[in-house]
C-alpha positions as CSV (number, residue, x, y, z in Angstrom):
1,X,61.4,138.0,163.3
2,X,60.9,137.9,159.7
3,X,63.1,139.4,157.1
4,X,62.1,141.4,153.9
5,X,62.8,141.6,150.2
6,X,63.6,144.0,147.2
7,X,62.0,147.0,145.4
8,X,60.1,148.7,142.6
9,X,60.9,151.4,139.9
10,X,60.2,152.7,136.4
11,X,62.2,154.4,133.7
12,X,61.2,155.1,130.1
13,X,63.8,157.6,129.0
14,X,67.5,158.2,129.5
15,X,66.6,160.9,132.0
16,X,64.8,159.1,134.9
17,X,64.8,162.2,137.1
18,X,62.9,164.1,134.5
19,X,60.4,161.3,134.0
20,X,59.7,161.2,137.7
21,X,58.7,164.9,137.5
22,X,56.7,164.9,134.3
23,X,54.6,161.7,134.7
24,X,52.9,160.0,137.7
25,X,54.2,156.6,136.7
26,X,57.6,157.1,135.0
27,X,57.9,153.5,133.8
28,X,54.5,152.5,132.6
29,X,55.8,151.6,129.2
30,X,59.2,150.3,130.2
31,X,58.2,146.7,129.6
32,X,56.2,145.8,126.6
33,X,57.3,142.7,124.7
34,X,59.7,141.0,127.1
35,X,62.7,141.0,124.8
36,X,65.9,140.7,126.9
37,X,67.4,143.8,125.3
38,X,64.8,145.9,127.0
39,X,66.4,145.2,130.4
40,X,69.4,147.3,129.2
41,X,67.2,150.3,128.9
42,X,66.7,150.5,132.7
43,X,69.7,151.6,134.7
44,X,70.3,153.2,138.1
45,X,73.7,155.0,137.7
46,X,73.4,157.2,140.8
47,X,72.2,154.3,143.0
48,X,75.1,152.3,141.7
49,X,77.5,155.0,142.7
50,X,76.0,155.3,146.2
51,X,76.1,151.6,146.6
52,X,79.9,151.7,146.0
53,X,80.2,154.4,148.7
54,X,78.2,152.2,151.1
55,X,80.3,149.1,150.5
56,X,83.5,151.2,151.1
57,X,82.4,152.2,154.6
58,X,79.7,149.6,155.7
59,X,80.3,145.9,155.7
60,X,77.7,144.5,153.3
61,X,76.8,147.9,152.1
62,X,73.7,148.1,154.4
63,X,72.9,147.9,158.1
64,X,70.5,145.0,157.5
65,X,71.4,142.0,155.4
66,X,68.0,141.8,153.9
67,X,68.5,145.2,152.4
68,X,71.7,144.3,150.7
69,X,72.2,144.9,147.0
70,X,72.7,141.1,146.6
71,X,69.0,140.8,147.2
72,X,68.3,142.7,143.9
73,X,69.3,142.2,140.3
74,X,72.8,143.2,139.5
75,X,73.3,147.0,139.3
76,X,69.5,147.5,140.0
77,X,69.5,148.0,143.7
78,X,67.8,151.4,144.2
79,X,69.2,153.6,147.0
80,X,66.3,155.5,148.5
81,X,66.1,159.3,148.7
82,X,62.8,159.6,150.5
83,X,59.3,158.2,150.8
84,X,55.7,159.3,151.4
85,X,52.7,157.1,151.9
86,X,53.1,154.0,149.8
87,X,55.7,155.5,147.4
88,X,59.5,155.9,147.6
89,X,61.9,157.8,145.4
90,X,65.4,156.7,144.6
91,X,68.5,158.9,144.2
92,X,68.1,158.6,140.4
93,X,64.7,160.3,140.6
94,X,62.5,157.3,140.0
95,X,59.3,156.7,142.0
96,X,58.2,153.3,143.1
97,X,55.1,151.7,144.6
98,X,56.7,150.1,147.6
99,X,55.9,146.8,149.3
100,X,57.4,145.3,152.5
101,X,58.2,148.8,153.6
102,X,61.0,148.9,156.2
103,X,61.2,145.1,156.4
104,X,57.4,145.1,157.2
105,X,57.7,147.9,159.8
106,X,56.1,150.8,158.0
107,X,52.5,149.5,157.9
108,X,50.8,152.8,157.9
109,X,52.9,154.3,155.1
110,X,55.9,156.6,155.2
111,X,55.8,160.0,157.0
112,X,52.3,159.2,158.5
113,X,50.9,162.5,159.7
114,X,49.5,161.2,163.0
115,X,52.7,159.5,163.9
116,X,54.9,162.4,162.9
117,X,52.8,164.8,165.0
118,X,53.2,162.7,168.1
119,X,57.0,162.4,167.4
120,X,57.4,166.1,166.9
121,X,55.5,166.9,170.1
122,X,57.9,164.8,172.2
123,X,61.1,166.0,170.4
124,X,60.3,169.5,171.5
125,X,60.2,168.3,175.1
126,X,63.5,166.3,175.1
127,X,64.1,162.7,174.1
128,X,66.1,161.0,176.8
129,X,66.6,161.7,180.5
130,X,68.5,160.4,183.6
131,X,65.2,159.1,185.1
132,X,62.1,157.5,183.5
133,X,59.8,159.9,181.6
134,X,56.1,159.9,182.3
135,X,55.8,158.9,178.6
136,X,57.2,155.5,179.6
137,X,54.2,154.9,181.9
138,X,51.8,156.2,179.3
139,X,53.3,153.9,176.6
140,X,53.2,150.9,178.9
141,X,49.6,151.5,179.8
142,X,48.7,151.9,176.1
143,X,50.5,148.8,175.1
144,X,49.0,146.6,177.8
145,X,45.5,147.9,176.9
146,X,46.2,146.8,173.3
147,X,47.7,143.4,174.3
148,X,45.6,142.5,177.4
149,X,47.1,138.9,177.5
150,X,50.3,140.5,179.0
151,X,50.7,141.8,182.5
152,X,53.9,143.7,182.1
153,X,56.0,145.1,179.2
154,X,59.5,146.4,178.7
155,X,60.5,148.4,175.7
156,X,63.7,148.2,173.6
157,X,64.9,149.3,170.2
158,X,65.0,146.1,168.1
159,X,63.5,142.7,167.9
160,X,66.7,140.8,168.6
161,X,67.1,142.4,172.1
162,X,63.5,141.4,172.9
163,X,63.7,137.8,171.8
164,X,67.1,137.3,173.5
165,X,65.7,138.8,176.7
166,X,62.8,136.3,176.5
167,X,65.3,133.4,176.1
168,X,67.4,134.6,179.0
169,X,64.4,135.0,181.2
170,X,63.1,131.5,180.3
171,X,66.5,130.0,181.1
172,X,66.6,131.8,184.4
173,X,63.1,130.8,185.4
174,X,63.5,127.1,184.5
175,X,67.2,126.6,185.3
176,X,67.5,124.9,181.9
177,X,70.1,125.5,179.2
178,X,68.4,124.6,175.9
179,X,66.3,126.7,173.5
180,X,63.9,125.0,171.2
181,X,63.0,127.1,168.1
182,X,60.8,126.6,165.1
183,X,63.1,125.6,162.3
184,X,60.6,126.7,159.6
185,X,60.7,130.4,160.7
186,X,63.5,132.4,159.0
187,X,64.7,134.8,161.7
188,X,64.6,135.3,165.5
189,X,67.7,137.2,166.6
190,X,71.1,138.5,165.7
191,X,72.4,136.8,168.8
192,X,74.4,133.6,169.0
193,X,71.6,131.3,170.2
194,X,69.9,131.8,166.8
195,X,72.6,132.8,164.3
196,X,74.5,129.6,165.3
197,X,71.7,127.7,163.6
198,X,72.2,129.4,160.2
199,X,74.8,129.0,157.5
200,X,76.4,132.2,158.7
201,X,77.5,130.6,162.0
202,X,81.2,131.7,161.8
203,X,82.5,133.1,165.1
204,X,80.0,131.2,167.3
205,X,81.4,128.4,169.5
206,X,80.0,124.9,168.9
207,X,79.2,124.7,172.6
208,X,76.7,127.6,172.1
209,X,75.2,126.0,168.9
210,X,74.6,122.7,170.7
211,X,72.2,124.4,173.2
212,X,69.7,125.3,170.4
213,X,67.5,122.6,169.1
214,X,64.6,122.8,166.6
215,X,61.2,121.5,165.8
216,X,59.1,121.8,162.7
217,X,56.0,124.1,162.5
218,X,52.6,122.4,162.7
219,X,53.8,119.0,164.0
220,X,52.8,118.5,167.6
221,X,54.2,115.0,167.7
222,X,57.6,116.3,166.6
223,X,57.6,119.0,169.3
224,X,56.6,116.4,172.0
225,X,59.3,114.0,170.8
226,X,61.9,116.8,171.1
227,X,60.8,117.7,174.6
228,X,60.9,114.1,175.6
229,X,64.3,113.6,174.1
230,X,65.6,116.5,176.1
231,X,63.4,116.0,179.1
232,X,64.1,118.6,181.8
233,X,66.6,120.5,179.5
234,X,64.5,122.8,177.3
235,X,63.9,126.2,178.8
236,X,61.5,127.5,176.1
237,X,59.7,126.9,172.9
238,X,60.0,130.0,170.7
239,X,58.2,130.4,167.4
240,X,56.1,132.8,165.3
241,X,52.5,131.8,166.0
242,X,51.8,132.0,162.2
243,X,53.7,132.9,159.0
244,X,52.8,132.0,155.4
245,X,50.5,129.3,156.5
246,X,47.7,129.2,159.1
247,X,48.4,127.1,162.2
248,X,46.8,123.7,161.9
249,X,43.7,123.4,164.1
250,X,44.7,122.9,167.7
251,X,48.4,123.3,167.1
252,X,49.0,126.4,169.1
253,X,46.8,125.2,172.0
254,X,48.7,121.9,171.8
255,X,52.0,123.7,172.2
256,X,50.6,125.5,175.2
257,X,49.7,122.2,176.8
258,X,53.1,120.7,175.9
259,X,54.9,123.6,177.5
260,X,52.9,123.4,180.6
261,X,53.3,119.6,180.9
262,X,57.1,119.7,180.3
263,X,57.7,122.8,182.4
264,X,59.1,125.1,179.8
265,X,58.2,128.7,178.7
266,X,56.1,129.3,175.6
267,X,57.3,132.4,173.7
268,X,55.5,133.9,170.7
269,X,57.6,136.0,168.4
270,X,55.0,138.5,167.2
271,X,57.4,140.9,165.4
272,X,55.4,140.4,162.2
273,X,52.1,139.0,163.3
274,X,51.6,141.8,165.9
275,X,49.2,144.3,164.4
276,X,49.1,142.6,160.9
277,X,47.1,139.6,162.3
278,X,45.3,141.8,164.9
279,X,46.2,144.8,167.1
280,X,46.9,142.3,169.9
281,X,48.8,139.9,167.7
282,X,48.1,136.3,166.6
283,X,47.7,135.3,170.2
284,X,44.4,137.2,170.4
285,X,43.3,136.0,166.9
286,X,43.9,132.3,167.8
287,X,43.0,132.6,171.5
288,X,46.2,131.1,172.8
289,X,48.2,133.0,175.5
290,X,52.0,132.6,175.6
291,X,54.1,133.1,178.7
292,X,56.1,135.7,176.9
293,X,55.7,137.5,173.6
294,X,57.8,140.0,171.6
295,X,56.5,142.8,169.4
296,X,58.2,145.3,167.0
297,X,58.2,146.3,163.4
298,X,54.7,147.8,162.9
299,X,54.7,148.9,166.5
300,X,56.7,152.1,165.6
301,X,55.8,152.5,161.9
302,X,59.5,152.8,161.1
303,X,60.6,154.3,164.4
304,X,62.9,152.1,166.5
305,X,60.8,150.4,169.2
306,X,60.2,146.8,170.3
307,X,58.6,145.2,173.3
308,X,58.9,142.2,175.5
309,X,55.6,141.4,177.2
310,X,54.3,138.6,179.4
311,X,53.2,137.2,182.7
312,X,54.0,139.2,185.8
313,X,55.6,136.2,187.6
314,X,58.2,135.9,184.8
315,X,58.7,139.6,184.0
316,X,59.2,140.6,187.6
317,X,62.4,138.5,187.7
318,X,64.0,141.4,185.8
319,X,62.7,144.0,188.2
320,X,63.5,145.5,191.6
321,X,60.7,143.9,193.6
322,X,61.4,140.3,192.9
323,X,62.7,138.6,196.1
324,X,64.7,135.9,194.4
325,X,67.7,136.0,192.1
326,X,67.5,138.8,189.6
327,X,67.7,138.5,185.8
328,X,69.4,141.1,183.7
329,X,66.4,141.4,181.4
330,X,66.7,144.5,179.2
331,X,68.7,147.6,179.9
332,X,69.2,150.0,176.9
333,X,70.3,153.6,176.9
334,X,67.8,154.5,174.1
335,X,65.1,152.0,174.8
336,X,62.8,154.6,176.3
337,X,63.4,157.5,173.9
338,X,60.2,159.5,174.2
339,X,59.7,160.1,170.5
340,X,59.8,156.4,169.7
341,X,57.3,155.6,172.4
342,X,55.1,158.4,171.2
343,X,55.2,156.9,167.7
344,X,54.2,153.5,169.2
345,X,51.2,155.1,171.0
346,X,50.1,156.9,167.9
347,X,50.3,153.7,165.8
348,X,48.2,151.8,168.3
349,X,45.6,154.6,168.4
350,X,45.5,154.7,164.6
351,X,45.1,151.0,164.2
352,X,42.2,151.0,166.7
353,X,40.4,154.0,165.5
354,X,40.8,153.5,161.8
355,X,40.5,149.8,161.5
356,X,44.0,149.4,159.9
357,X,44.3,145.7,160.3
358,X,41.1,145.2,158.3
359,X,42.3,147.6,155.6
360,X,45.6,145.7,155.3
361,X,43.7,142.5,154.8
362,X,41.4,144.0,152.2
363,X,44.3,145.5,150.2
364,X,46.2,142.3,150.4
365,X,43.2,140.2,149.2
366,X,42.7,142.6,146.2
367,X,46.4,142.4,145.3
368,X,46.6,138.6,145.7
369,X,43.6,138.1,143.5
370,X,45.0,140.4,140.8
371,X,48.5,138.9,140.8
372,X,47.0,135.3,140.6
373,X,44.8,136.4,137.7
374,X,47.7,138.0,135.9
375,X,49.9,135.0,136.4
376,X,47.2,132.6,135.2
377,X,46.5,134.8,132.2
378,X,50.2,134.6,131.1
379,X,50.3,130.8,131.8
380,X,52.7,131.0,134.8
381,X,50.2,130.4,137.7
382,X,52.2,127.3,138.7
383,X,55.5,129.2,138.8
384,X,54.6,132.6,140.4
385,X,52.8,131.7,143.6
386,X,51.4,134.1,146.1
387,X,51.4,132.8,149.7
388,X,50.5,134.0,153.1
389,X,47.9,135.9,155.0
390,X,46.5,138.8,153.0
391,X,48.1,141.3,155.3
392,X,51.5,139.6,154.9
393,X,51.8,138.3,151.4
394,X,55.0,136.8,149.9
395,X,55.7,135.3,146.5
396,X,57.6,132.2,145.3
397,X,59.3,132.0,141.9
398,X,59.5,128.5,140.7
399,X,61.3,127.0,137.7
400,X,59.9,124.7,135.0
401,X,60.2,121.7,137.5
402,X,58.4,123.6,140.3
403,X,61.5,124.2,142.3
404,X,62.3,127.6,144.0
405,X,64.5,129.5,141.7
406,X,66.7,132.6,142.4
407,X,67.2,133.0,138.6
408,X,63.4,133.4,138.0
409,X,63.2,135.6,141.1
410,X,65.8,137.9,139.6
411,X,64.0,138.0,136.3
412,X,60.7,138.9,138.0
413,X,62.2,141.5,140.3
414,X,64.0,143.1,137.4
415,X,60.8,143.5,135.5
416,X,59.0,144.9,138.5
417,X,61.7,147.5,139.1
418,X,61.5,148.5,135.5
419,X,57.8,149.0,135.9
420,X,58.0,151.1,139.0
421,X,57.3,148.5,141.6
422,X,59.7,147.8,144.5
423,X,58.5,144.5,145.8
424,X,60.8,142.0,147.5
425,X,57.5,140.7,148.9
426,X,53.9,141.7,148.4
427,X,53.4,142.9,152.0
428,X,51.0,145.8,151.9
429,X,50.9,149.1,153.8
430,X,47.7,150.9,154.6
431,X,48.8,153.9,152.4
432,X,48.2,151.9,149.2
433,X,45.1,152.8,147.2
434,X,43.2,151.0,144.5
435,X,45.2,152.7,141.7
436,X,48.5,151.5,143.3
437,X,47.1,147.9,143.3
438,X,45.9,148.2,139.8
439,X,49.2,149.5,138.6
440,X,51.1,146.8,140.4
441,X,48.9,144.1,138.8
442,X,49.6,145.6,135.4
443,X,53.3,145.5,136.0
444,X,53.1,141.9,137.3
445,X,51.3,140.9,134.1
446,X,54.1,142.4,132.0
447,X,56.7,140.6,134.2
448,X,54.7,137.3,133.8
449,X,54.8,137.6,130.0
450,X,58.6,137.7,130.3
451,X,58.5,134.8,132.8
452,X,56.6,132.7,130.2
453,X,59.1,133.5,127.5
454,X,62.0,132.4,129.7
455,X,60.1,129.1,130.6
456,X,59.5,128.4,127.0
457,X,63.1,129.1,126.2
458,X,64.2,126.8,129.0
459,X,66.7,129.3,130.3
460,X,66.0,132.6,132.2
461,X,69.7,133.6,131.7
462,X,69.2,136.1,128.8
463,X,66.7,138.0,130.9
464,X,68.7,138.3,134.1
465,X,71.1,141.2,133.2
466,X,73.8,139.7,135.4
467,X,74.2,137.4,138.4
468,X,71.1,136.2,140.2
469,X,69.9,137.4,143.5
470,X,71.2,135.4,146.5
471,X,69.8,134.1,149.8
472,X,70.5,136.2,152.8
473,X,71.8,133.3,154.9
474,X,74.7,131.7,153.0
475,X,78.2,130.6,154.1
476,X,80.1,132.2,151.2
477,X,79.8,135.4,149.3
């Protein structure tokens, strides 16, 4: 389960709400020369006030750590009022071109008409009942038709529930205690078996942490060595089949063979790769079938729905017709809300009929080319680096020595925001158009001009406007 990043905005006058009404791009001229003083012209007073309210009532000020205001330049964390398509508006009245929408979940764009129509239809019929709705059967059939490598599916509300259910099922099926996860992938679950491996492991017993071991992505020999070291103890290998780099030739097939040989379960976390790599996930694209896989994010286009899917012999252990010991697989009060399942079916239909995955790739390729050209033109191509599959682009900000830098990320995000671009990543949605991409590239070029000045000065500090952004996973505030 991947996490997401910050946002975009634009302000040219002291009345951002008015600017948002009178011009299509309120901050087109917000950044011109890159002088540090210009950063002071951009402010979000209403967002700042709402952020204070949020922190007073909600630990961290957000319900997802990756949405926290520490992920944004100081006092420049927009609080969103509403969104439509590829654009969002903050409570200060500024409009942004948004990337990474909903932590990569809103891949069709906000308030997508086809999805909303399906949701409204079910809301009028009731959303949750004491027995299964026929919508659950319809949604399962639609999902299994989309992901034909799976025999059965069970729906939930979030990715953590699905991945933890996969781990529990693997442990039950194998009788083994250990979980082997890919150390290079940022997020799998909010549950102890994963969080214990992060710097935020407070509250998780050492005995739990010791049962999770890790392997590096792309290195079959290392995975085999791990399975040999813990021979007969590893219940499953869990990983994202791909992230910012393509799997080395034969790697996923090699993991499949290793899992079979060592008697463990192969689990693909397709929360991000599902739909963005192909409608059926990376497993279809690369031709390797896992025992279990988990889907979410794009599946609901912002509505809460996730899925655990896999081989019948495993999945039935959580059912009523399995003759052996039963597994408490997934049981959620709201897992089968009809409107969320209707959203999922509408998303799958839209992807199939409108070729959404291909569009995401085309938009991402256009954006990546433009950003790289802008960075090269400003002499920072070695410092602002775009990575990943075209449908799932991220960027790295590197200092003068080529090391990842939170300070330069802060500088870059600050300039994007001032230009009307909310982009903790460059993950595209299908609602973007060519004008949005062109505008983004223009703002990136302006930001790169400031980046170059900071590199030449040898210190990004004067351009930060406050403390730098921080990693999500850290032991101390």
